SELOKOL-5209 format. One record per residue (C-alpha): residue number from 1; residue in one letter; x, y, z. Coordinates in Angstrom, 3 decimals, always signed. Example, Ala and Ser with C-alpha at 12.3 -4.5 7.8 and 13.67 -1.06 7.14 Angstrom:
<vexnus>
[vexnu 1, A, [+12.300, -4.500, +7.800]],
[vexnu 2, S, [+13.670, -1.060, +7.140]],
</vexnus>
This chain:
<vexnus>
[vexnu 1, M, [-33.157, -27.828, -310.039]],
[vexnu 2, N, [-30.491, -30.405, -309.244]],
[vexnu 3, A, [-28.145, -31.939, -311.834]],
[vexnu 4, K, [-30.276, -35.053, -312.407]],
[vexnu 5, E, [-33.453, -33.012, -312.917]],
[vexnu 6, L, [-31.628, -30.647, -315.265]],
[vexnu 7, M, [-30.245, -33.561, -317.290]],
[vexnu 8, E, [-33.692, -35.134, -317.521]],
[vexnu 9, A, [-35.275, -31.838, -318.606]],
[vexnu 10, A, [-32.647, -31.372, -321.337]],
[vexnu 11, V, [-33.183, -34.934, -322.604]],
[vexnu 12, K, [-36.958, -34.422, -322.772]],
[vexnu 13, V, [-36.578, -31.175, -324.732]],
[vexnu 14, L, [-34.150, -32.777, -327.197]],
[vexnu 15, D, [-36.445, -35.770, -327.618]],
[vexnu 16, S, [-39.515, -33.571, -328.161]],
[vexnu 17, K, [-37.712, -31.816, -331.027]],
[vexnu 18, K, [-36.641, -35.066, -332.725]],
[vexnu 19, A, [-32.947, -35.088, -331.798]],
[vexnu 20, R, [-31.363, -38.381, -332.784]],
[vexnu 21, D, [-29.250, -40.805, -330.778]],
[vexnu 22, I, [-29.582, -39.033, -327.427]],
[vexnu 23, R, [-27.120, -40.396, -324.886]],
[vexnu 24, V, [-26.221, -39.427, -321.339]],
[vexnu 25, L, [-22.948, -40.170, -319.595]],
[vexnu 26, R, [-22.419, -39.617, -315.884]],
[vexnu 27, V, [-18.852, -38.329, -315.696]],
[vexnu 28, G, [-18.811, -36.723, -312.253]],
[vexnu 29, D, [-16.396, -39.322, -310.870]],
[vexnu 30, L, [-13.983, -38.738, -313.771]],
[vexnu 31, T, [-13.790, -34.963, -314.128]],
[vexnu 32, I, [-14.572, -31.650, -312.519]],
[vexnu 33, L, [-16.179, -30.479, -315.787]],
[vexnu 34, G, [-19.629, -31.600, -314.715]],
[vexnu 35, E, [-21.801, -34.428, -313.496]],
[vexnu 36, Y, [-23.556, -35.332, -316.773]],
[vexnu 37, F, [-22.825, -35.057, -320.475]],
[vexnu 38, V, [-25.969, -35.029, -322.611]],
[vexnu 39, I, [-25.094, -35.843, -326.228]],
[vexnu 40, A, [-27.505, -35.533, -329.150]],
[vexnu 41, T, [-27.412, -35.357, -332.934]],
[vexnu 42, G, [-29.184, -33.059, -335.361]],
[vexnu 43, S, [-29.587, -33.981, -339.029]],
[vexnu 44, S, [-28.528, -30.536, -340.332]],
[vexnu 45, S, [-26.820, -27.385, -339.081]],
[vexnu 46, T, [-30.265, -25.778, -338.929]],
[vexnu 47, Q, [-31.570, -28.556, -336.673]],
[vexnu 48, V, [-28.430, -28.440, -334.497]],
[vexnu 49, K, [-29.032, -24.733, -333.855]],
[vexnu 50, M, [-32.768, -25.245, -333.312]],
[vexnu 51, L, [-32.143, -28.051, -330.791]],
[vexnu 52, A, [-29.673, -25.944, -328.804]],
[vexnu 53, D, [-31.990, -22.922, -328.961]],
[vexnu 54, E, [-34.908, -24.990, -327.691]],
[vexnu 55, V, [-32.951, -26.464, -324.768]],
[vexnu 56, E, [-31.769, -22.984, -323.800]],
[vexnu 57, Y, [-35.284, -21.536, -324.149]],
[vexnu 58, Q, [-37.138, -24.316, -322.285]],
[vexnu 59, L, [-34.652, -24.457, -319.408]],
[vexnu 60, G, [-34.657, -20.655, -319.306]],
[vexnu 61, Q, [-38.436, -20.784, -318.819]],
[vexnu 62, Q, [-37.683, -22.785, -315.658]],
[vexnu 63, G, [-35.191, -20.158, -314.501]],
[vexnu 64, V, [-32.061, -22.062, -315.554]],
[vexnu 65, K, [-29.537, -20.238, -317.728]],
[vexnu 66, P, [-26.341, -21.719, -319.175]],
[vexnu 67, H, [-23.074, -20.624, -317.623]],
[vexnu 68, N, [-21.491, -20.623, -321.095]],
[vexnu 69, V, [-22.487, -21.363, -324.697]],
[vexnu 70, E, [-20.045, -22.270, -327.470]],
[vexnu 71, G, [-20.298, -23.181, -331.139]],
[vexnu 72, Y, [-23.193, -21.144, -332.503]],
[vexnu 73, K, [-21.050, -19.810, -335.336]],
[vexnu 74, S, [-20.061, -23.269, -336.575]],
[vexnu 75, E, [-23.505, -24.878, -336.079]],
[vexnu 76, N, [-21.725, -28.259, -336.158]],
[vexnu 77, W, [-21.268, -28.649, -332.399]],
[vexnu 78, I, [-23.036, -26.416, -329.910]],
[vexnu 79, I, [-22.250, -26.768, -326.230]],
[vexnu 80, L, [-24.553, -25.497, -323.513]],
[vexnu 81, D, [-22.677, -25.498, -320.195]],
[vexnu 82, Y, [-25.013, -25.633, -317.226]],
[vexnu 83, T, [-22.071, -26.296, -314.859]],
[vexnu 84, D, [-23.196, -29.750, -313.648]],
[vexnu 85, V, [-24.789, -30.676, -316.983]],
[vexnu 86, I, [-23.040, -30.122, -320.303]],
[vexnu 87, V, [-25.337, -30.440, -323.334]],
[vexnu 88, H, [-23.553, -31.288, -326.599]],
[vexnu 89, V, [-25.612, -30.966, -329.795]],
[vexnu 90, F, [-23.734, -32.284, -332.814]],
[vexnu 91, H, [-24.124, -32.501, -336.548]],
[vexnu 92, E, [-23.774, -36.225, -337.363]],
[vexnu 93, E, [-20.350, -36.071, -339.054]],
[vexnu 94, T, [-18.942, -33.874, -336.287]],
[vexnu 95, R, [-20.196, -36.268, -333.617]],
[vexnu 96, D, [-18.558, -39.193, -335.407]],
[vexnu 97, F, [-15.301, -37.254, -335.786]],
[vexnu 98, Y, [-14.961, -36.215, -332.128]],
[vexnu 99, G, [-16.348, -39.430, -330.637]],
[vexnu 100, L, [-17.171, -38.140, -327.158]],
[vexnu 101, E, [-18.643, -41.497, -326.215]],
[vexnu 102, R, [-15.280, -43.126, -326.982]],
[vexnu 103, L, [-13.279, -40.402, -325.210]],
[vexnu 104, W, [-15.452, -40.708, -322.112]],
[vexnu 105, A, [-15.982, -44.484, -322.316]],
[vexnu 106, D, [-15.221, -44.787, -318.591]],
[vexnu 107, G, [-18.284, -42.664, -317.861]],
[vexnu 108, E, [-21.417, -44.419, -316.652]],
[vexnu 109, K, [-24.060, -44.770, -319.352]],
[vexnu 110, V, [-27.337, -43.486, -317.950]],
[vexnu 111, D, [-30.532, -45.304, -318.920]],
[vexnu 112, I, [-32.795, -42.594, -320.328]],
[vexnu 113, S, [-35.281, -44.920, -322.040]],
[vexnu 114, G, [-38.003, -43.826, -319.612]],
[vexnu 115, L, [-37.546, -40.211, -320.696]],
[vexnu 116, L, [-37.853, -40.829, -324.435]],
[vexnu 117, T, [-41.154, -40.913, -326.299]],
[vexnu 118, A, [-40.116, -43.427, -328.944]],
</vexnus>
């Protein structure tokens, strides 16, 4: 699975589980951290954990495991690092506080409207 396919799969999983405000930034030209940042919001710490769990489970079913996972203890910001795709699942206040979209404003916003159900 290439980086674009992995990003699209993560977006579809997040959307299917009612993540809010899903955004994708292509940051490969700006950093060696990865090619895509997938950013999503959960309405509670329980939903944040469930969203991250579901991404990890569904991608795992396709044979893709994260290189690293951070944040499960806080349940405010869980990061799933798939090397080329970094999935950030935030609680709303934490997302506002860290403002990844502002920090990475030079990244290319990816149109994911075709991947979303609503």
